[in-house]
C-alpha positions as CSV (number, residue, x, y, z in Angstrom):
1,M,13.4,-20.2,-5.9
2,S,13.4,-16.9,-7.9
3,D,14.8,-13.8,-6.6
4,L,11.1,-12.3,-6.7
5,L,9.9,-14.9,-4.3
6,Q,12.4,-14.2,-1.6
7,P,11.5,-12.8,1.6
8,V,12.0,-8.8,2.0
9,R,12.1,-7.0,5.1
10,P,10.5,-3.6,5.5
11,R,13.0,-0.8,6.1
12,Y,11.2,1.4,8.0
13,G,12.9,4.7,9.2
14,E,15.5,4.0,6.3
15,A,14.0,3.4,3.0
16,S,10.4,2.6,3.2
17,L,7.0,4.0,1.6
18,A,6.3,5.5,5.2
19,D,9.6,7.5,4.7
20,I,8.4,9.4,1.5
21,L,6.4,12.2,3.0
22,P,8.7,13.1,5.9
23,S,11.6,13.6,3.6
24,A,9.1,15.7,1.2
25,L,8.4,17.9,4.1
26,A,12.1,18.4,4.7
27,V,12.4,19.5,1.4
28,L,9.7,22.2,1.9
29,G,11.4,23.4,5.1
30,V,8.6,22.0,7.7
31,P,10.4,22.1,10.8
32,G,11.0,18.5,12.7
33,S,10.8,16.7,9.4
34,P,13.4,13.7,9.3
35,D,14.9,13.1,5.8
36,P,15.8,9.7,5.7
37,L,15.6,9.4,1.8
38,G,17.9,12.4,1.7
39,L,15.7,14.5,-0.7
40,A,16.5,17.6,0.6
41,A,20.2,17.7,-0.9
42,E,18.7,16.1,-4.3
43,L,15.7,18.6,-4.5
44,D,17.2,21.7,-3.1
45,G,15.5,24.7,-4.4
46,V,12.3,22.9,-5.1
47,R,9.1,24.5,-3.3
48,R,6.3,22.5,-4.8
49,I,6.0,18.5,-4.7
50,A,3.4,16.4,-6.2
51,V,3.3,12.6,-4.9
52,L,1.8,10.0,-7.1
53,L,1.0,6.7,-5.8
54,V,0.4,4.0,-8.4
55,D,-1.5,1.1,-7.3
56,G,0.2,-1.9,-8.0
57,L,3.4,-0.7,-9.4
58,G,6.0,-2.9,-8.0
59,W,9.7,-2.1,-8.7
60,H,10.1,-5.4,-10.5
61,Q,7.1,-5.0,-12.6
62,I,8.7,-1.9,-14.3
63,P,10.8,-4.0,-16.8
64,T,7.9,-5.8,-17.8
65,A,5.9,-2.5,-18.1
66,A,8.6,-0.9,-20.3
67,P,7.6,-2.1,-23.7
68,Y,4.4,-0.3,-23.2
69,A,5.5,2.6,-20.7
70,P,8.8,4.0,-22.2
71,V,8.4,7.3,-19.9
72,L,8.1,5.1,-16.8
73,A,11.1,3.0,-17.9
74,E,12.9,6.4,-18.3
75,M,12.1,7.6,-15.0
76,A,13.2,4.4,-13.3
77,A,16.7,4.4,-15.4
78,T,17.4,7.9,-14.6
79,G,16.0,9.1,-11.0
80,G,14.8,5.8,-9.7
81,R,15.6,3.8,-6.9
82,P,13.5,1.0,-4.8
83,L,12.0,1.0,-1.5
84,T,10.0,-1.2,0.6
85,T,6.5,-1.0,1.2
86,G,5.2,-2.1,4.8
87,F,3.7,-5.2,5.5
88,P,1.2,-6.5,4.8
89,S,1.7,-5.5,1.4
90,T,-1.6,-4.1,0.8
91,T,-3.3,-0.9,-0.4
92,P,-5.3,0.5,2.8
93,T,-2.1,-0.4,4.8
94,S,0.2,1.4,2.6
95,L,-2.1,4.7,1.9
96,V,-1.8,5.1,5.4
97,S,1.8,4.4,5.9
98,L,2.3,7.0,3.1
99,G,-0.2,9.6,4.6
100,S,1.0,9.4,8.3
101,G,4.6,8.7,7.8
102,A,4.2,5.7,10.5
103,A,4.8,2.1,10.0
104,P,1.5,-0.1,10.3
105,G,1.7,-1.2,13.9
106,A,1.8,2.7,15.0
107,H,-1.1,3.7,12.4
108,G,-3.1,0.4,13.4
109,V,-4.5,-0.1,9.6
110,L,-3.1,-3.5,9.7
111,G,-4.5,-5.2,6.8
112,F,-7.1,-5.4,4.1
113,R,-9.7,-6.7,6.6
114,V,-9.4,-6.6,10.3
115,R,-11.3,-7.7,13.3
116,V,-12.4,-4.9,15.3
117,P,-11.3,-5.9,18.7
118,A,-13.8,-7.2,21.3
119,T,-16.4,-7.5,18.6
120,E,-17.2,-10.1,15.6
121,E,-17.0,-7.4,13.2
122,I,-14.6,-7.6,10.1
123,L,-13.9,-3.8,8.8
124,T,-12.8,-4.1,5.4
125,H,-10.7,-0.8,5.2
126,V,-11.7,0.1,1.5
127,F,-15.6,0.0,2.2
128,W,-15.1,1.9,5.5
129,T,-17.6,4.7,5.6
130,D,-18.3,5.5,9.1
131,E,-17.6,3.5,12.3
132,P,-15.1,3.0,13.6
133,D,-14.3,6.8,13.8
134,P,-11.1,7.1,11.5
135,H,-9.5,9.8,14.1
136,R,-9.7,7.0,16.8
137,W,-8.8,3.9,14.8
138,Q,-5.9,5.7,13.3
139,P,-4.4,8.0,15.8
140,V,-1.3,9.3,14.2
141,P,-1.1,12.9,12.9
142,T,-0.9,12.9,8.8
143,Q,2.0,14.4,7.1
144,L,-0.4,16.4,5.5
145,E,-1.7,18.0,8.5
146,R,1.9,18.7,9.8
147,A,2.5,20.3,6.3
148,R,-0.7,22.5,6.8
149,A,0.2,23.6,10.2
150,A,3.5,25.0,8.8
151,G,2.1,26.8,5.7
152,V,2.3,24.5,2.8
153,A,-0.8,24.4,0.7
154,V,-1.7,20.7,0.7
155,T,-4.1,18.9,-2.0
156,V,-5.3,15.2,-2.2
157,V,-6.5,14.2,-5.8
158,S,-8.0,10.7,-6.0
159,R,-11.4,9.3,-7.3
160,P,-14.4,11.3,-6.3
161,E,-16.1,8.5,-4.6
162,F,-13.1,8.3,-1.9
163,E,-13.7,11.8,-0.8
164,G,-14.5,11.8,2.9
165,S,-14.3,8.1,3.3
166,G,-12.6,6.6,6.4
167,L,-9.5,5.3,4.5
168,T,-9.4,8.8,3.1
169,V,-9.7,10.5,6.3
170,A,-7.3,8.2,8.2
171,A,-4.6,8.5,5.6
172,N,-4.9,12.0,4.2
173,R,-6.7,14.2,6.7
174,G,-5.5,17.8,6.3
175,G,-5.7,18.1,2.7
176,D,-8.0,19.7,0.2
177,F,-9.7,17.3,-1.8
178,R,-10.1,17.2,-5.6
179,G,-11.9,14.4,-7.3
180,A,-10.5,13.0,-10.7
181,A,-11.6,9.7,-12.0
182,E,-9.5,9.3,-15.2
183,P,-5.7,10.0,-15.8
184,E,-6.4,13.1,-17.8
185,E,-8.3,14.5,-14.8
186,L,-5.9,13.3,-12.3
187,A,-3.0,15.1,-14.5
188,R,-5.1,18.5,-14.6
189,E,-6.1,18.3,-11.1
190,M,-2.8,17.6,-9.7
191,L,-0.8,20.3,-11.8
192,A,-3.6,22.7,-11.0
193,A,-3.3,22.2,-7.2
194,L,0.7,22.4,-7.7
195,T,0.5,25.9,-9.2
196,A,-2.6,27.2,-7.4
197,G,-0.7,29.6,-5.2
198,P,2.7,31.2,-4.9
199,G,3.9,29.6,-1.7
200,P,5.2,26.1,-1.1
201,A,2.6,23.3,-2.0
202,L,2.2,19.4,-1.4
203,V,0.1,17.6,-3.6
204,S,-0.6,13.6,-3.2
205,G,-2.5,11.9,-6.0
206,Y,-3.8,8.2,-6.5
207,H,-4.0,6.2,-9.5
208,R,-5.7,2.8,-9.2
209,D,-5.8,1.2,-12.9
210,L,-2.6,-0.9,-13.1
211,D,-3.5,-2.8,-9.5
212,L,-7.3,-3.2,-11.0
213,Y,-6.3,-4.7,-14.1
214,G,-3.3,-7.0,-12.7
215,H,-5.9,-8.3,-10.1
216,L,-8.5,-8.9,-13.0
217,G,-6.1,-10.3,-15.9
218,G,-2.8,-11.0,-14.1
219,V,0.8,-9.0,-14.7
220,D,1.6,-8.9,-18.2
221,S,-1.9,-9.6,-19.4
222,Q,-3.5,-7.5,-22.3
223,L,-5.5,-5.6,-19.7
224,W,-2.5,-4.9,-17.6
225,R,-0.5,-3.8,-20.8
226,V,-3.3,-1.4,-21.7
227,A,-3.2,0.2,-18.2
228,A,0.6,0.5,-18.1
229,A,0.4,2.5,-21.4
230,E,-2.4,4.8,-19.9
231,L,-0.1,5.3,-16.9
232,D,2.7,6.4,-19.1
233,V,0.7,8.9,-20.7
234,L,-0.5,10.1,-17.2
235,L,3.4,10.4,-15.9
236,E,4.2,12.4,-19.4
237,R,1.7,14.9,-18.9
238,L,2.7,15.5,-15.1
239,R,6.2,15.8,-16.0
240,A,5.7,18.2,-19.0
241,G,3.7,20.3,-16.8
242,L,5.8,20.6,-13.6
243,P,6.8,24.0,-12.8
244,R,10.5,25.0,-12.5
245,D,10.5,24.8,-8.6
246,A,8.4,21.6,-8.4
247,A,9.4,17.9,-8.4
248,L,7.3,14.7,-8.8
249,L,7.8,11.7,-6.8
250,V,6.3,8.6,-8.2
251,T,5.9,5.5,-5.8
252,A,3.6,2.6,-5.2
253,D,1.8,0.7,-2.3
254,H,2.8,-2.8,-3.6
255,G,3.7,-4.8,-6.3
256,Q,2.0,-8.1,-7.6
257,L,2.4,-11.6,-8.7
258,N,0.2,-14.2,-10.5
259,V,-1.1,-17.2,-8.7
260,P,-2.1,-20.2,-10.5
261,V,-5.1,-22.2,-9.8
262,E,-3.3,-25.2,-8.4
263,H,-1.5,-23.2,-5.8
264,R,-4.8,-21.9,-3.9
265,F,-5.8,-23.5,-0.8
266,D,-9.6,-23.1,-0.2
267,L,-10.9,-22.5,3.1
268,D,-14.6,-23.0,2.0
269,T,-13.7,-26.4,0.6
270,D,-11.4,-27.8,3.2
271,P,-12.9,-28.1,6.5
272,R,-9.4,-29.0,8.2
273,L,-8.6,-25.2,7.7
274,R,-11.7,-24.1,9.5
275,A,-11.4,-26.1,12.5
276,G,-10.9,-23.8,15.6
277,V,-11.2,-20.9,13.6
278,R,-13.6,-18.2,14.7
279,L,-13.3,-15.5,12.4
280,V,-11.0,-14.8,9.2
281,A,-9.7,-11.6,8.1
282,G,-6.8,-10.3,6.0
283,E,-6.7,-11.5,2.5
284,A,-5.7,-14.4,0.3
285,R,-1.9,-14.0,0.4
286,V,-2.0,-13.1,4.2
287,R,-4.8,-14.6,6.5
288,Y,-5.4,-13.5,10.0
289,L,-7.2,-16.2,11.8
290,H,-8.9,-15.5,15.0
291,T,-9.2,-18.6,17.1
292,E,-11.7,-20.3,19.4
293,P,-10.7,-20.2,22.8
294,G,-7.8,-22.6,23.6
295,A,-7.3,-23.5,19.9
296,T,-4.6,-21.2,18.9
297,A,-2.0,-23.8,19.3
298,D,-3.9,-26.5,17.4
299,V,-4.7,-24.1,14.4
300,V,-1.0,-23.3,14.0
301,A,-0.2,-26.9,13.9
302,A,-3.1,-27.9,11.5
303,W,-2.2,-25.1,9.0
304,S,1.5,-25.6,9.2
305,E,0.8,-29.1,8.3
306,L,-1.4,-28.6,5.7
307,L,0.3,-25.8,3.7
308,G,3.8,-26.9,4.4
309,E,6.2,-24.7,2.7
310,A,3.6,-22.9,1.1
311,A,3.3,-20.2,4.0
312,W,4.8,-19.2,7.3
313,V,2.3,-19.8,10.0
314,A,2.7,-18.0,13.3
315,T,1.0,-16.8,16.2
316,R,0.5,-13.2,16.5
317,A,3.0,-12.5,19.1
318,E,5.9,-14.2,16.7
319,A,4.7,-12.0,14.0
320,V,4.9,-8.7,15.8
321,A,8.3,-10.1,17.6
322,A,9.5,-10.7,14.1
323,G,9.1,-6.9,13.4
324,W,7.1,-7.2,10.3
325,F,4.6,-4.5,11.5
326,G,7.0,-2.3,13.2
327,P,6.4,-1.9,17.1
328,V,2.8,-2.5,17.8
329,P,1.0,-0.8,20.8
330,P,-1.3,-3.1,22.9
331,E,-4.5,-1.0,21.5
332,H,-3.8,-2.3,18.0
333,L,-2.8,-5.7,18.8
334,G,-6.2,-7.5,18.7
335,R,-6.6,-6.2,15.0
336,I,-4.0,-8.8,14.1
337,G,-5.0,-12.7,14.1
338,D,-4.5,-14.8,16.8
339,V,-2.7,-16.8,14.0
340,V,-0.9,-15.1,11.0
341,V,-0.5,-16.9,7.5
342,A,1.9,-15.3,5.1
343,C,1.9,-17.0,2.0
344,H,5.1,-18.0,0.0
345,G,5.8,-18.5,-3.4
346,T,2.8,-17.8,-5.6
347,Y,0.5,-19.7,-3.2
348,A,-2.6,-18.0,-1.7
349,V,-5.5,-18.9,0.7
350,V,-8.9,-18.2,-1.1
351,A,-12.4,-18.6,0.2
352,S,-14.5,-19.4,-2.8
353,V,-17.8,-19.3,-1.2
354,V,-17.5,-16.2,1.2
355,D,-15.6,-14.3,-1.3
356,P,-16.0,-15.6,-4.7
357,G,-14.8,-12.6,-6.2
358,E,-11.3,-12.4,-4.6
359,A,-10.9,-16.2,-5.5
360,R,-11.4,-15.7,-9.2
361,L,-8.6,-13.2,-9.3
362,V,-5.3,-13.8,-11.3
363,G,-3.1,-11.2,-9.8
364,F,-2.4,-10.9,-5.8
365,H,-0.2,-9.0,-3.1
366,G,-0.1,-8.9,0.5
367,S,2.9,-10.8,1.5
368,Y,6.3,-10.5,2.0
369,T,8.0,-11.6,-1.6
370,A,10.2,-9.2,-3.2
371,A,7.7,-8.7,-6.1
372,E,5.0,-7.5,-3.5
373,M,7.4,-5.7,-1.2
374,T,9.7,-3.8,-3.5
375,I,8.4,-0.7,-4.7
376,P,9.8,2.3,-6.6
377,L,10.6,5.9,-5.8
378,L,11.0,7.7,-9.1
379,V,12.3,11.6,-8.9
380,V,11.7,14.3,-11.7
381,R,12.6,17.8,-11.3
382,G,10.7,20.6,-13.2
């Protein structure tokens, strides 16, 4: 098996996505901020920090992007190191891990789609508008709230349609919002927020296109290469505009890999995969199966037999005990399926009738391979 397909465990509290903002706050002098990444020594004298999360920019995709993104390649070579994201390696979970500085089990945004406990409702976090209340659903104070309370000017720059969404509130409450749809706008608004006042500043930005075109065309497709080149222009503009007392931190929520058609199991065409299953959540690379009463053991046995080496099939208790989510409080356990299916290699479990859009994608993420779990931290000083 390729090294990119080997399992990688999240390094919560040591070198994970959730450790970036606490370390950045330590640089800015926010009391009580741990610095597991050692940024305070590296960025001594920095009073303004911009953090850009590039959706889908896995550490192992950087060499593939390098011919189209030389600035990115230079940043990785001169000021880059690998971190891990959390599990599942998916955008909603990762955005909240970054913003809260907490592992997924603690903040509770435990997947792309999760069951709302004690209901038949499946919450799709990227389409979350009002209920459940994001302050209750995600109870951990954000790092942006902590920074603001300490006198740091805090700004979030993301696509205009994300303002006030449940996911934005869960991940980034505490920051002033600036809308920016295109890369040029994103660079302009991030730099403007970074230089708006005389005091310490923290700016959190989000760029989605590499992930979008990786899903649609696949990693290293022509669409993906164009997105990598556009990302490079964004990075150069941010780097060139940094004040002398500022730093830019570039990271990602997950990597991606391409899933061939012949490696896809289909929930909607194989009735054996539906037997005993009441609700299906998660996504193609990590499925959460909520079972009928008394059916959990049978579902584990059936899925283990059908998927074989293509996936790890475990009970909720086994997945939590294995530490993939970090500690999970009792009130968050019901958001994880009775059965957790984490795909190996380049396999996926799609639902061609219920979710034909997802079933037609080329690039995927969510599971625990190195290609998906390993993300960059690129550090540039002004």
